[in-house]
PDB file of the backbone (N, CA, C, O) and the ligand in Angstrom, with CONECT records:
HET     ZN  A 101       1
ATOM      1  N   MET A   1     -36.491  -1.652 -63.743  1.00  0.00           N
ATOM      2  CA  MET A   1     -35.981  -1.372 -65.171  1.00  0.00           C
ATOM      3  C   MET A   1     -36.777  -2.511 -65.808  1.00  0.00           C
ATOM      4  O   MET A   1     -36.912  -3.628 -65.308  1.00  0.00           O
ATOM      5  N   ASN A   2     -37.331  -2.059 -67.073  1.00  0.00           N
ATOM      6  CA  ASN A   2     -38.187  -2.981 -67.876  1.00  0.00           C
ATOM      7  C   ASN A   2     -37.924  -2.637 -69.405  1.00  0.00           C
ATOM      8  O   ASN A   2     -38.173  -1.538 -69.900  1.00  0.00           O
ATOM      9  N   ILE A   3     -37.414  -3.673 -70.056  1.00  0.00           N
ATOM     10  CA  ILE A   3     -37.037  -3.298 -71.520  1.00  0.00           C
ATOM     11  C   ILE A   3     -38.183  -3.738 -72.226  1.00  0.00           C
ATOM     12  O   ILE A   3     -38.649  -4.862 -72.037  1.00  0.00           O
ATOM     13  N   ASN A   4     -38.745  -2.798 -73.154  1.00  0.00           N
ATOM     14  CA  ASN A   4     -39.708  -3.163 -74.181  1.00  0.00           C
ATOM     15  C   ASN A   4     -38.914  -3.432 -75.443  1.00  0.00           C
ATOM     16  O   ASN A   4     -38.686  -2.530 -76.249  1.00  0.00           O
ATOM     17  N   GLU A   5     -38.463  -4.762 -75.626  1.00  0.00           N
ATOM     18  CA  GLU A   5     -37.658  -5.047 -76.614  1.00  0.00           C
ATOM     19  C   GLU A   5     -38.366  -5.006 -77.973  1.00  0.00           C
ATOM     20  O   GLU A   5     -37.731  -4.774 -79.002  1.00  0.00           O
ATOM     21  N   LYS A   6     -39.539  -5.207 -77.969  1.00  0.00           N
ATOM     22  CA  LYS A   6     -40.252  -5.001 -79.246  1.00  0.00           C
ATOM     23  C   LYS A   6     -40.205  -3.636 -79.817  1.00  0.00           C
ATOM     24  O   LYS A   6     -39.920  -3.394 -80.990  1.00  0.00           O
ATOM     25  N   TRP A   7     -40.500  -2.772 -78.923  1.00  0.00           N
ATOM     26  CA  TRP A   7     -40.485  -1.322 -79.266  1.00  0.00           C
ATOM     27  C   TRP A   7     -39.093  -0.851 -79.668  1.00  0.00           C
ATOM     28  O   TRP A   7     -38.951  -0.060 -80.601  1.00  0.00           O
ATOM     29  N   HIS A   8     -38.087  -1.322 -78.984  1.00  0.00           N
ATOM     30  CA  HIS A   8     -36.656  -1.018 -79.294  1.00  0.00           C
ATOM     31  C   HIS A   8     -36.305  -1.625 -80.727  1.00  0.00           C
ATOM     32  O   HIS A   8     -35.581  -0.997 -81.499  1.00  0.00           O
ATOM     33  N   ARG A   9     -36.838  -2.854 -81.051  1.00  0.00           N
ATOM     34  CA  ARG A   9     -36.521  -3.341 -82.377  1.00  0.00           C
ATOM     35  C   ARG A   9     -37.085  -2.486 -83.460  1.00  0.00           C
ATOM     36  O   ARG A   9     -36.451  -2.212 -84.479  1.00  0.00           O
ATOM     37  N   ALA A  10     -38.335  -2.059 -83.201  1.00  0.00           N
ATOM     38  CA  ALA A  10     -39.001  -1.205 -84.110  1.00  0.00           C
ATOM     39  C   ALA A  10     -38.542   0.338 -84.200  1.00  0.00           C
ATOM     40  O   ALA A  10     -38.758   1.076 -85.161  1.00  0.00           O
ATOM     41  N   ASN A  11     -37.959   0.635 -83.174  1.00  0.00           N
ATOM     42  CA  ASN A  11     -37.610   2.023 -82.936  1.00  0.00           C
ATOM     43  C   ASN A  11     -35.997   2.402 -82.754  1.00  0.00           C
ATOM     44  O   ASN A  11     -35.595   3.055 -81.792  1.00  0.00           O
ATOM     45  N   ARG A  12     -35.258   1.976 -83.654  1.00  0.00           N
ATOM     46  CA  ARG A  12     -33.884   2.257 -83.525  1.00  0.00           C
ATOM     47  C   ARG A  12     -33.349   3.796 -83.427  1.00  0.00           C
ATOM     48  O   ARG A  12     -33.754   4.667 -84.197  1.00  0.00           O
ATOM     49  N   MET A  13     -32.562   3.992 -82.576  1.00  0.00           N
ATOM     50  CA  MET A  13     -31.949   5.411 -82.457  1.00  0.00           C
ATOM     51  C   MET A  13     -31.053   5.465 -83.911  1.00  0.00           C
ATOM     52  O   MET A  13     -30.197   4.636 -84.218  1.00  0.00           O
ATOM     53  N   PRO A  14     -31.407   6.487 -84.621  1.00  0.00           N
ATOM     54  CA  PRO A  14     -30.434   6.691 -85.831  1.00  0.00           C
ATOM     55  C   PRO A  14     -28.941   6.794 -85.575  1.00  0.00           C
ATOM     56  O   PRO A  14     -28.551   7.137 -84.459  1.00  0.00           O
ATOM     57  N   LYS A  15     -28.168   6.542 -86.459  1.00  0.00           N
ATOM     58  CA  LYS A  15     -26.782   6.743 -86.059  1.00  0.00           C
ATOM     59  C   LYS A  15     -26.471   8.299 -86.238  1.00  0.00           C
ATOM     60  O   LYS A  15     -26.962   8.979 -87.139  1.00  0.00           O
ATOM     61  N   ASN A  16     -25.606   8.767 -85.279  1.00  0.00           N
ATOM     62  CA  ASN A  16     -25.243  10.214 -85.263  1.00  0.00           C
ATOM     63  C   ASN A  16     -26.587  11.065 -85.246  1.00  0.00           C
ATOM     64  O   ASN A  16     -26.757  11.963 -86.071  1.00  0.00           O
ATOM     65  N   PRO A  17     -27.554  10.746 -84.262  1.00  0.00           N
ATOM     66  CA  PRO A  17     -28.771  11.444 -84.199  1.00  0.00           C
ATOM     67  C   PRO A  17     -28.656  12.920 -83.900  1.00  0.00           C
ATOM     68  O   PRO A  17     -27.860  13.325 -83.053  1.00  0.00           O
ATOM     69  N   SER A  18     -29.446  13.732 -84.590  1.00  0.00           N
ATOM     70  CA  SER A  18     -29.373  15.077 -84.157  1.00  0.00           C
ATOM     71  C   SER A  18     -30.097  15.421 -82.869  1.00  0.00           C
ATOM     72  O   SER A  18     -30.813  14.577 -82.329  1.00  0.00           O
ATOM     73  N   LEU A  19     -29.949  16.506 -82.413  1.00  0.00           N
ATOM     74  CA  LEU A  19     -30.779  16.706 -81.083  1.00  0.00           C
ATOM     75  C   LEU A  19     -32.168  16.632 -81.220  1.00  0.00           C
ATOM     76  O   LEU A  19     -32.858  16.193 -80.300  1.00  0.00           O
ATOM     77  N   GLU A  20     -32.679  17.039 -82.340  1.00  0.00           N
ATOM     78  CA  GLU A  20     -34.194  16.856 -82.566  1.00  0.00           C
ATOM     79  C   GLU A  20     -34.416  15.280 -82.568  1.00  0.00           C
ATOM     80  O   GLU A  20     -35.409  14.826 -82.001  1.00  0.00           O
ATOM     81  N   GLN A  21     -33.524  14.460 -83.184  1.00  0.00           N
ATOM     82  CA  GLN A  21     -33.918  13.268 -83.395  1.00  0.00           C
ATOM     83  C   GLN A  21     -33.927  12.546 -81.921  1.00  0.00           C
ATOM     84  O   GLN A  21     -34.807  11.749 -81.596  1.00  0.00           O
ATOM     85  N   ARG A  22     -33.000  12.870 -81.197  1.00  0.00           N
ATOM     86  CA  ARG A  22     -32.839  12.297 -79.888  1.00  0.00           C
ATOM     87  C   ARG A  22     -34.167  12.702 -78.873  1.00  0.00           C
ATOM     88  O   ARG A  22     -34.740  11.897 -78.139  1.00  0.00           O
ATOM     89  N   ILE A  23     -34.440  13.869 -78.992  1.00  0.00           N
ATOM     90  CA  ILE A  23     -35.638  14.422 -78.207  1.00  0.00           C
ATOM     91  C   ILE A  23     -36.894  13.548 -78.601  1.00  0.00           C
ATOM     92  O   ILE A  23     -37.600  13.031 -77.735  1.00  0.00           O
ATOM     93  N   LYS A  24     -37.158  13.396 -80.068  1.00  0.00           N
ATOM     94  CA  LYS A  24     -38.205  12.623 -80.387  1.00  0.00           C
ATOM     95  C   LYS A  24     -38.235  11.190 -79.985  1.00  0.00           C
ATOM     96  O   LYS A  24     -39.256  10.630 -79.587  1.00  0.00           O
ATOM     97  N   TRP A  25     -37.082  10.627 -80.106  1.00  0.00           N
ATOM     98  CA  TRP A  25     -36.754   9.254 -79.766  1.00  0.00           C
ATOM     99  C   TRP A  25     -37.231   9.109 -78.300  1.00  0.00           C
ATOM    100  O   TRP A  25     -38.122   8.348 -77.922  1.00  0.00           O
ATOM    101  N   HIS A  26     -36.572   9.875 -77.603  1.00  0.00           N
ATOM    102  CA  HIS A  26     -36.867   9.726 -76.000  1.00  0.00           C
ATOM    103  C   HIS A  26     -38.348  10.054 -75.616  1.00  0.00           C
ATOM    104  O   HIS A  26     -38.908   9.452 -74.700  1.00  0.00           O
ATOM    105  N   GLN A  27     -38.886  10.913 -76.261  1.00  0.00           N
ATOM    106  CA  GLN A  27     -40.317  11.030 -76.002  1.00  0.00           C
ATOM    107  C   GLN A  27     -41.142   9.964 -76.281  1.00  0.00           C
ATOM    108  O   GLN A  27     -42.014   9.622 -75.481  1.00  0.00           O
ATOM    109  N   GLU A  28     -40.945   9.354 -77.417  1.00  0.00           N
ATOM    110  CA  GLU A  28     -41.648   8.073 -77.697  1.00  0.00           C
ATOM    111  C   GLU A  28     -41.179   7.000 -76.764  1.00  0.00           C
ATOM    112  O   GLU A  28     -41.982   6.286 -76.163  1.00  0.00           O
ATOM    113  N   HIS A  29     -39.954   6.890 -76.649  1.00  0.00           N
ATOM    114  CA  HIS A  29     -39.491   5.859 -75.761  1.00  0.00           C
ATOM    115  C   HIS A  29     -40.078   5.958 -74.334  1.00  0.00           C
ATOM    116  O   HIS A  29     -40.362   4.904 -73.765  1.00  0.00           O
ATOM    117  N   ALA A  30     -40.269   7.058 -73.754  1.00  0.00           N
ATOM    118  CA  ALA A  30     -40.723   7.114 -72.429  1.00  0.00           C
ATOM    119  C   ALA A  30     -42.092   6.618 -72.349  1.00  0.00           C
ATOM    120  O   ALA A  30     -42.526   6.157 -71.293  1.00  0.00           O
ATOM    121  N   LYS A  31     -42.798   6.688 -73.415  1.00  0.00           N
ATOM    122  CA  LYS A  31     -44.167   6.159 -73.409  1.00  0.00           C
ATOM    123  C   LYS A  31     -44.367   4.782 -73.427  1.00  0.00           C
ATOM    124  O   LYS A  31     -45.358   4.254 -72.922  1.00  0.00           O
ATOM    125  N   TYR A  32     -43.388   4.119 -74.037  1.00  0.00           N
ATOM    126  CA  TYR A  32     -43.497   2.685 -74.271  1.00  0.00           C
ATOM    127  C   TYR A  32     -42.476   1.794 -73.341  1.00  0.00           C
ATOM    128  O   TYR A  32     -42.672   0.598 -73.124  1.00  0.00           O
ATOM    129  N   CYS A  33     -41.487   2.451 -72.878  1.00  0.00           N
ATOM    130  CA  CYS A  33     -40.506   1.575 -72.164  1.00  0.00           C
ATOM    131  C   CYS A  33     -39.792   2.365 -71.066  1.00  0.00           C
ATOM    132  O   CYS A  33     -39.659   3.582 -71.191  1.00  0.00           O
ATOM    133  N   THR A  34     -39.372   1.777 -70.096  1.00  0.00           N
ATOM    134  CA  THR A  34     -38.782   2.480 -69.016  1.00  0.00           C
ATOM    135  C   THR A  34     -37.288   1.921 -68.567  1.00  0.00           C
ATOM    136  O   THR A  34     -36.843   1.883 -67.420  1.00  0.00           O
ATOM    137  N   CYS A  35     -36.692   1.533 -69.688  1.00  0.00           N
ATOM    138  CA  CYS A  35     -35.450   0.848 -69.554  1.00  0.00           C
ATOM    139  C   CYS A  35     -34.137   1.891 -69.067  1.00  0.00           C
ATOM    140  O   CYS A  35     -33.134   1.529 -68.452  1.00  0.00           O
ATOM    141  N   ARG A  36     -34.456   3.247 -69.523  1.00  0.00           N
ATOM    142  CA  ARG A  36     -33.668   4.177 -69.050  1.00  0.00           C
ATOM    143  C   ARG A  36     -34.337   5.511 -69.042  1.00  0.00           C
ATOM    144  O   ARG A  36     -35.340   5.703 -69.729  1.00  0.00           O
ATOM    145  N   PRO A  37     -33.804   6.464 -68.267  1.00  0.00           N
ATOM    146  CA  PRO A  37     -34.491   7.743 -68.062  1.00  0.00           C
ATOM    147  C   PRO A  37     -33.979   8.524 -69.254  1.00  0.00           C
ATOM    148  O   PRO A  37     -33.050   8.164 -69.977  1.00  0.00           O
ATOM    149  N   ILE A  38     -34.734   9.702 -69.386  1.00  0.00           N
ATOM    150  CA  ILE A  38     -34.361  10.657 -70.420  1.00  0.00           C
ATOM    151  C   ILE A  38     -33.173  11.369 -69.850  1.00  0.00           C
ATOM    152  O   ILE A  38     -33.225  11.798 -68.697  1.00  0.00           O
ATOM    153  N   PRO A  39     -32.146  11.513 -70.563  1.00  0.00           N
ATOM    154  CA  PRO A  39     -30.975  12.302 -70.109  1.00  0.00           C
ATOM    155  C   PRO A  39     -31.256  13.749 -69.611  1.00  0.00           C
ATOM    156  O   PRO A  39     -32.015  14.444 -70.287  1.00  0.00           O
ATOM    157  N   GLU A  40     -30.695  14.256 -68.471  1.00  0.00           N
ATOM    158  CA  GLU A  40     -31.112  15.519 -68.008  1.00  0.00           C
ATOM    159  C   GLU A  40     -30.952  16.673 -69.151  1.00  0.00           C
ATOM    160  O   GLU A  40     -31.739  17.611 -69.286  1.00  0.00           O
ATOM    161  N   LYS A  41     -29.898  16.459 -69.878  1.00  0.00           N
ATOM    162  CA  LYS A  41     -29.615  17.404 -70.951  1.00  0.00           C
ATOM    163  C   LYS A  41     -30.635  17.629 -71.851  1.00  0.00           C
ATOM    164  O   LYS A  41     -30.875  18.754 -72.290  1.00  0.00           O
ATOM    165  N   LEU A  42     -31.354  16.477 -72.209  1.00  0.00           N
ATOM    166  CA  LEU A  42     -32.506  16.472 -73.150  1.00  0.00           C
ATOM    167  C   LEU A  42     -33.708  16.987 -72.526  1.00  0.00           C
ATOM    168  O   LEU A  42     -34.473  17.691 -73.184  1.00  0.00           O
ATOM    169  N   ILE A  43     -33.966  16.674 -71.206  1.00  0.00           N
ATOM    170  CA  ILE A  43     -34.999  17.312 -70.555  1.00  0.00           C
ATOM    171  C   ILE A  43     -34.996  18.816 -70.609  1.00  0.00           C
ATOM    172  O   ILE A  43     -36.043  19.431 -70.808  1.00  0.00           O
ATOM    173  N   ILE A  44     -33.757  19.465 -70.423  1.00  0.00           N
ATOM    174  CA  ILE A  44     -33.620  20.785 -70.520  1.00  0.00           C
ATOM    175  C   ILE A  44     -34.000  21.255 -71.889  1.00  0.00           C
ATOM    176  O   ILE A  44     -34.749  22.213 -72.077  1.00  0.00           O
ATOM    177  N   GLU A  45     -33.466  20.561 -72.812  1.00  0.00           N
ATOM    178  CA  GLU A  45     -33.854  21.073 -74.156  1.00  0.00           C
ATOM    179  C   GLU A  45     -35.208  20.856 -74.570  1.00  0.00           C
ATOM    180  O   GLU A  45     -35.624  21.582 -75.472  1.00  0.00           O
ATOM    181  N   MET A  46     -36.051  19.910 -74.034  1.00  0.00           N
ATOM    182  CA  MET A  46     -37.439  19.732 -74.172  1.00  0.00           C
ATOM    183  C   MET A  46     -38.237  20.920 -73.602  1.00  0.00           C
ATOM    184  O   MET A  46     -39.261  21.386 -74.101  1.00  0.00           O
ATOM    185  N   LYS A  47     -37.663  21.311 -72.566  1.00  0.00           N
ATOM    186  CA  LYS A  47     -38.463  22.493 -71.724  1.00  0.00           C
ATOM    187  C   LYS A  47     -38.282  23.776 -72.619  1.00  0.00           C
ATOM    188  O   LYS A  47     -39.190  24.593 -72.774  1.00  0.00           O
ATOM    189  N   LYS A  48     -37.104  23.881 -73.163  1.00  0.00           N
ATOM    190  CA  LYS A  48     -36.800  25.163 -73.922  1.00  0.00           C
ATOM    191  C   LYS A  48     -37.744  25.185 -75.005  1.00  0.00           C
ATOM    192  O   LYS A  48     -38.197  26.269 -75.373  1.00  0.00           O
ATOM    193  N   ARG A  49     -38.126  24.009 -75.611  1.00  0.00           N
ATOM    194  CA  ARG A  49     -38.871  23.946 -76.756  1.00  0.00           C
ATOM    195  C   ARG A  49     -40.410  23.960 -76.404  1.00  0.00           C
ATOM    196  O   ARG A  49     -41.281  23.875 -77.269  1.00  0.00           O
ATOM    197  N   GLY A  50     -40.665  24.077 -75.039  1.00  0.00           N
ATOM    198  CA  GLY A  50     -42.162  24.073 -74.644  1.00  0.00           C
ATOM    199  C   GLY A  50     -42.579  22.632 -74.496  1.00  0.00           C
ATOM    200  O   GLY A  50     -43.781  22.497 -74.270  1.00  0.00           O
ATOM    201  N   GLY A  51     -41.923  21.604 -74.564  1.00  0.00           N
ATOM    202  CA  GLY A  51     -42.372  20.238 -74.427  1.00  0.00           C
ATOM    203  C   GLY A  51     -42.318  19.825 -72.996  1.00  0.00           C
ATOM    204  O   GLY A  51     -42.663  18.690 -72.668  1.00  0.00           O
TER     205      GLY A  51
HETATM  206 ZN    ZN A 101     -36.176   1.209 -73.668  1.00  0.00          ZN2+
END
């Protein structure tokens, strides 16, 4: 587990994020930080969208 605090400060999850926003956030997050995995539900949604 490794938190990239700098990235987190610059990239806050919006309040009441839409599914779209959560997917985008986690895609970016995974590039810069490994503090938590992408939730399985989101991975399924990403695959549906061809990502
Ligand atoms: Zn993180």
